C-alpha angles and dihedrals in degrees: 000000000000089000091052091049091049090048091051091049090050091049091048091051091048093051094045092051096049118092118231120170100347109194090208093069108113121230118231112276120243127215136177108253134204130190116203120190121190118191130205133177123045092332093157088073093060139081115219127221111193119171132185103201099166128029110149143149135198112352096354102302109161119239124201118239119217127210107226100173126069088038120235091023122142132197110266092215129021124184099178094178089060097038090240123144118178130189117191117170145119112280112250098159132051090226134059121183129184125181134186115246090219138017114285140184098207132048128179124177142162129205126191135155131202125198108236103161133055091007092164096053105106092182096066123102114243115241120265129181140197112213117199124186119202130191115196088348092303118121108242105165140012126197133180130217127192125179120221122226120283112290095031124099116245118201113234122232107250120176137171115193133190097218092191088068091068 
């Protein structure tokens, strides 16, 4: 009987020390995000592929991204059920800016550029880009992209960020 009582006490202590749905656990913070891309080099000879492949809040609720620069620019492909927004177009501006419509806790994007004009001009400067990610107007990450000459494969910049960590 003493062993049974000791066993019950041990089980009770184990159960009381374990945490089950603790109300003090913080939920992931959400922030409005902005991605600013600045191009240099002969960017007018390139076509840009910019993809938002993850922009979510809470428990996976999708958030719509908006293209702010160039003005009056729309996504070329939207698959809202998959939270995928693609922009594929010739570069006409040295800046490209995307912002979340609402606060989010996850951001995933991809940037790549392909030379489509003047491919035989050896004197041109390959495109390069500085990609800056902001959360609540605070710079949280910076990435660099540089295209290789025509005929060589350039790796895209692909990032998935947990915004609540910043």
